[in-house]
KOLKOLPA-352316 format. One record per residue: x, y, z of N, C-alpha, C in turn. Coordinates in pm, 1 decimal, padded with zeros to 6 digits, m for minus. Layout:
N
((X,Y,Z),(X,Y,Z),(X,Y,Z))
...
***
This chain:
81
((07036.9,07439.2,07497.7),(07065.4,07321.4,07583.8),(06997.5,07350.8,07724.7))
((06928.3,07246.1,07777.7),(06864.4,07276.8,07909.0),(06945.9,07218.2,08015.6))
((06912.6,07241.1,08145.9),(06980.4,07184.5,08256.0),(06979.8,07030.8,08249.6))
((06871.3,06982.3,08213.3),(06858.3,06826.3,08217.8),(06936.1,06761.2,08111.9))
((06982.8,06837.1,08016.6),(07070.3,06785.1,07907.3),(07218.9,06808.8,07934.6))
((07254.4,06847.3,08054.6),(07396.7,06867.1,08096.0),(07431.3,07014.4,08085.0))
((07343.7,07109.3,08073.9),(07368.4,07244.7,08074.1),(07439.6,07288.1,08203.9))
((07554.0,07364.7,08202.6),(07616.8,07415.1,08309.4),(07635.6,07557.0,08307.5))
((07587.2,07630.1,08411.7),(07588.8,07779.9,08395.3),(07732.5,07836.6,08378.1))
((07748.1,07927.1,08297.2),(07884.0,07979.3,08274.6),(07919.0,08080.2,08387.4))
((08045.4,08135.1,08379.8),(08082.2,08225.7,08486.7),(07993.8,08354.8,08498.0))
((07945.2,08408.1,08395.1),(07865.2,08523.8,08395.8),(07727.9,08502.9,08460.2))
((07672.6,08377.1,08436.5),(07544.9,08336.6,08504.9),(07571.9,08325.9,08656.8))
((07681.8,08256.6,08687.0),(07709.8,08233.8,08829.8),(07741.2,08364.0,08896.4))
((07803.5,08461.7,08827.7),(07833.1,08595.8,08892.6),(07698.1,08666.1,08909.4))
((07613.3,08666.0,08826.2),(07486.6,08728.4,08832.0),(07404.4,08675.2,08953.0))
((07405.8,08541.7,08959.0),(07325.3,08480.4,09074.8),(07387.6,08518.8,09212.7))
((07521.6,08522.3,09213.3),(07584.0,08557.2,09336.0),(07563.0,08700.7,09370.5))
((07556.9,08793.6,09271.6),(07527.3,08933.8,09297.2),(07388.1,08948.6,09348.4))
((07290.7,08875.2,09291.7),(07159.2,08868.1,09324.9),(07147.4,08831.1,09483.1))
((07224.3,08731.1,09522.9),(07221.3,08686.5,09658.7),(07272.5,08795.8,09748.5))
((07378.2,08869.2,09706.5),(07438.1,08971.6,09789.2),(07332.4,09077.6,09810.3))
((07268.5,09120.2,09701.4),(07169.1,09235.8,09706.9),(07056.5,09186.0,09802.4))
((07006.8,09069.0,09777.2),(06890.9,09019.0,09867.1),(06936.9,09003.0,10014.0))
((07051.2,08964.3,10038.1),(07098.6,08966.9,10174.2),(07109.5,09104.5,10235.6))
((07156.2,09195.9,10165.6),(07154.6,09332.3,10207.4),(07014.9,09379.6,10251.8))
((06915.1,09357.9,10163.6),(06774.7,09399.6,10182.1),(06718.6,09333.6,10308.6))
((06748.2,09203.9,10309.2),(06689.2,09119.2,10417.7),(06749.0,09165.7,10558.1))
((06879.3,09184.3,10554.5),(06948.3,09234.5,10673.6),(06893.3,09368.0,10730.5))
((06874.2,09463.6,10641.0),(06816.5,09593.8,10664.5),(06682.9,09581.8,10711.9))
((06593.5,09497.8,10650.3),(06464.9,09481.9,10695.0),(06445.6,09427.0,10836.6))
((06549.0,09327.8,10869.5),(06541.5,09263.6,11007.2),(06602.2,09352.1,11105.4))
((06711.7,09422.8,11076.4),(06794.6,09483.9,11181.3),(06768.6,09637.1,11181.5))
((06716.1,09693.0,11068.5),(06685.7,09833.6,11061.2),(06810.4,09918.8,11033.9))
((06920.7,09842.8,10999.6),(07043.3,09921.0,10958.3),(07126.5,09834.2,10858.2))
((07216.3,09894.5,10780.7),(07288.8,09814.0,10683.6),(07380.0,09712.6,10752.4))
((07415.3,09612.1,10680.9),(07507.9,09514.5,10746.2),(07652.7,09556.9,10708.0))
((07749.1,09503.8,10797.1),(07880.0,09523.2,10766.2),(07925.2,09414.0,10651.1))
((08042.0,09429.1,10601.4),(08092.8,09331.4,10509.5),(08109.9,09192.7,10568.1))
((08157.4,09189.9,10702.2),(08171.0,09063.3,10765.8),(08034.9,09004.9,10803.2))
((07943.1,09082.1,10833.9),(07801.1,09023.7,10862.7),(07745.6,08965.7,10738.9))
((07763.9,09033.9,10628.0),(07719.5,08981.1,10497.0),(07791.8,08851.4,10463.1))
((07921.2,08854.1,10484.7),(08008.2,08728.3,10452.0),(07946.2,08607.6,10535.7))
((07931.1,08637.3,10668.5),(07871.3,08537.3,10751.8),(07734.1,08484.1,10699.6))
((07643.9,08573.3,10664.6),(07511.0,08528.5,10610.8),(07513.3,08447.6,10491.6))
((07608.3,08500.5,10403.0),(07630.8,08426.6,10269.4),(07714.4,08307.3,10277.0))
((07786.9,08293.6,10394.3),(07862.1,08172.1,10393.9),(07995.3,08189.8,10307.7))
((08044.4,08315.0,10293.7),(08153.2,08331.6,10209.0),(08267.1,08415.5,10285.1))
((08396.7,08415.8,10218.2),(08490.1,08487.0,10291.0),(08458.9,08647.0,10256.1))
((08505.7,08716.9,10362.5),(08470.5,08868.6,10355.4),(08534.0,08930.3,10230.5))
((08655.5,08884.0,10188.7),(08716.9,08951.2,10075.7),(08635.8,08924.5,09959.3))
((08573.2,08808.7,09940.4),(08483.6,08786.7,09823.6),(08362.3,08877.9,09823.2))
((08303.5,08901.9,09937.2),(08193.2,08989.6,09946.2),(08232.3,09131.5,09917.3))
((08357.8,09157.7,09969.6),(08406.9,09301.5,09936.3),(08410.9,09323.0,09788.7))
((08470.0,09227.4,09713.2),(08476.4,09240.0,09567.6),(08351.3,09259.5,09502.5))
((08250.3,09168.8,09545.4),(08120.8,09180.5,09492.9),(08059.1,09316.9,09513.3))
((08074.4,09365.6,09630.4),(08027.2,09504.6,09658.4),(08091.2,09615.0,09578.1))
((08214.3,09597.5,09544.5),(08276.1,09693.3,09456.0),(08212.7,09689.6,09319.6))
((08191.7,09559.0,09265.7),(08137.8,09540.8,09128.6),(07989.0,09604.1,09132.8))
((07919.7,09562.5,09233.6),(07771.9,09613.8,09229.5),(07765.2,09761.5,09252.2))
((07865.5,09830.0,09315.1),(07873.0,09972.6,09326.7),(07905.3,10031.5,09191.6))
((07996.3,09982.1,09122.4),(08030.3,10019.6,08992.1),(07928.1,10011.8,08891.7))
((07837.9,09902.6,08915.2),(07719.3,09885.5,08815.0),(07606.2,09973.0,08859.3))
((07607.5,10049.9,08975.3),(07510.6,10143.7,09007.2),(07394.1,10071.7,09087.3))
((07414.6,09953.4,09142.2),(07314.6,09892.3,09221.9),(07313.5,09930.4,09376.4))
((07427.3,09991.4,09412.5),(07434.3,10026.4,09556.6),(07533.4,10135.5,09568.2))
((07524.4,10201.1,09686.3),(07628.3,10300.7,09725.4),(07694.7,10240.3,09848.5))
((07829.7,10276.7,09865.9),(07913.0,10203.3,09967.7),(08040.0,10282.1,09981.7))
((08079.2,10315.3,10108.0),(08217.0,10374.5,10132.9),(08286.2,10260.9,10200.4))
((08376.3,10206.2,10138.7),(08446.5,10096.1,10178.9),(08525.9,10114.0,10303.5))
((08553.1,10233.4,10340.3),(08636.2,10261.0,10457.6),(08552.8,10281.2,10577.7))
((08422.6,10275.5,10572.2),(08338.0,10295.0,10681.5),(08245.9,10179.3,10703.7))
((08200.8,10142.4,10826.8),(08110.8,10031.0,10854.8),(07969.2,10083.6,10825.5))
((07880.7,09989.7,10787.1),(07745.9,10010.2,10777.0),(07702.9,10125.1,10672.4))
((07772.7,10127.8,10566.4),(07751.0,10234.1,10457.9),(07687.5,10172.7,10335.2))
((07664.6,10039.9,10327.8),(07600.4,09983.5,10210.4),(07457.4,10024.0,10201.3))
((07422.5,10083.2,10085.8),(07287.1,10124.8,10067.1),(07233.1,10076.7,09928.1))
((07122.6,10016.1,09916.3),(07074.6,09982.8,09790.4),(07022.4,10105.4,09716.2))
((07041.9,10114.9,09592.7),(06997.1,10221.2,09504.9),(06849.6,10202.5,09465.0))
((06755.3,10292.5,09506.4),(06620.4,10277.7,09460.4),(06606.7,10297.8,09304.6))
((06532.1,10208.5,09257.8),(06511.9,10205.8,09108.1),(06371.7,10261.8,09080.5))
***
């Protein structure tokens, strides 16, 4: 089924897109500012609540896409592939 025929992305597709947005925002922030963003800065950039961004960071860390110490500011780092 295609998008033009009424296809609606499921929760896994939506989650993957959201995670891609988080990873892209981290990279863009680092490129622009020269340091990692805080969770609140990411939330502001993404237009989402900081607790939702916090959850996404935990998932992305568990999946091996980034390193992060939730107790410290500016510790989000993308893992080089």
